[in-house]
N, C-alpha and C positions, 0 to 999 in steps of 0.2 A: 453520517460521516463516512467519507470513503476514505480509505488509506491504501497507499502502495509502498512496499519496503523494498529497499535495494541492500542486498548483502554480499560480503565477501564471497568469492568464487574463483574456481579456476577450472580450465577445460581438461588438462591432460597433467597429472590425474585429477579426477573431480575431488572436492572437499567432502570429507565424511558429513553426515547429515549435522551432527553436533559441532562441527568446526565452523560452519558458516556463522557469520556476525552481521547483525544489522548495520549498515553504514549510512543509510538515508531512510528517513522518514518523511513521506509526502502525505498530506491529508488536506481535505477539502471537508469543509462543514457547510451543510446546505439544508434549506427547508423543503421537505418533500411533501407535494400534493399529488393528486391523480392528474393534474394539469401540467406540473413542471417540477424539476428539481432546480431551486434557485440557490446558487452559491452565495454564501455569505463571507466566508473567510478561508484563507488558506495558511498552510505553514510548511516549510521545507526545513528539516533539520538533518545536518551531517552528523554523524557518529564515529568516533574513534575505536576502531576494533583493537582488542587487547590480546585475544589468543593468536591471531595472525595479523600483526600491526602492518605489515607490508601488502599492499595490494598487489596482486598479480598484473601483468600487462593485459592478459584476457578481461579481467574484471574492469579494469579503467577503460579498456576500448569499448565494452559492453556497456557500461553504466555512464560513462563520460565523468566519472567522478576520479579525480586526481589524488595522488598520495599527499600532497600539501593539503587538500580539503578535509582529509579524514585526520592527518597528523596535528592539526590545530583545532580540531573538533572536541567537544566532550566526549567522555564515556558514556555508556549506555544508561547509566544511574543518574547522571545529571541531565542527558537528553530527555529521559522520561519525566524527570522533575519539571522542565521546561515545556515539555508537551502537556503535562498534567494542568499546568498553570495556564496554558493557552486554551486547553480543552474546557476548563471548568468557567469559562467565560458563556459557554454554549450550551452545557449539559444536554448532549446529544442521547437520544432513546437507545440507539443501535449504532453498528458501524458494519460497512460492507469492504469487500475487496474482491479482487477478479481471482477466484479460486481460494483453497482453503490454507495455502502456503502462508500467508501473512499471519494469519491466526495462529497458526501452528509455531511458527518462527517467534512471535512475541512471547507465547507461552513458554515455549521450551528454553530462550535464551534468558528471560527475566528468572526463570526457575532456576537454571544453572548457575546465575551469577547472583541469586539471591536478591533480586530486585522486585520492587513492588510494580506489577503489571498494570500500566494506566489504563488498559482496556479489559481489565479482567472481569468488571461488574457489568460490562455491556454485551448485549447480544451480537453475535456475529452472523452476517448474511454473505453467502457465498453467491454473488452476483453472477460468476461465470455458470454455475448450476442454474441460477434462475433463468440465465439466457438461454441455456440449452433445453430446459424444460419448455419454455415458450417458443422457441425458434426451432427446435429440432436440430440443433448443430451446437456440438461441444467443441469450442474453437479458442485459440488464444485471443487476446485483447484485441491485435491488430486486425487479426481476421473478422471480428465481430464487429469492428467499426466500420470495415469494408463491406461486409454484408448489410450492415443497416444504411448503405449508401452515403456514408461520411468519409472524411479524410482524417488520418491521425494527425494530430497537431502536436508540435515538439518533438523532443527526441525519446523513442522507445527505450525503455529500461532507465528512464529518470523517474524516480519515485513520483515527484510532484507532476510532471507531465503524464505519466500513467493515470495518477489519481484524477487529473483533469479530464483524461478522455473517458475515464469511466464515468466521471459526472456527467460529461457531455452524453454518453450513451444512455445513461438513465434518463437525462432530460429530453431525449430525442425519441425514446421508446416507451410508450404507454404501457405495453405488455409487461415491461421490466417493473416500471413503476408500481403498477398495479400487483404484481408479485412481491414487491418489497412491501408495499403497504399492508399487504395481507398477512406478512410475517411479523410486522412491527407491532 
């Protein structure tokens, strides 16, 4: 499974680490072999922030998520329940993200809000780190896509679009697939 989160944010002044809240969960479930990463399903869940319920203009422009989308969304506890129900259909072995932010955010925010972490029992793979080890470049997702000779599909900083692009990169890059398979 590949996950990308979008969180509340601000550019000036930036939010403190524990003030950012998940506002989107984008996830892709797939079957990984040495030959391919075949996408089986996807989910996009918007989440209503409660610490800073009003999105900044910077956050909305960066993520494309509007205030109305999060105002009408469930809070994290309900979104995690929905996510867990979706996840239970597939029983993934592990999950990955571009960097360690997503794992740290899930752990920190569910802990602060005393919510069951739906990813707590699964191993996390830092796909950005695996890319850097195999390709010699520690770069952002957009640059990794470019270095792999592909074009970014969709909107950067959309959780679901970022997750789809990570999945596309994994599917395209046999070195990354091999590194993931060696860790799972």
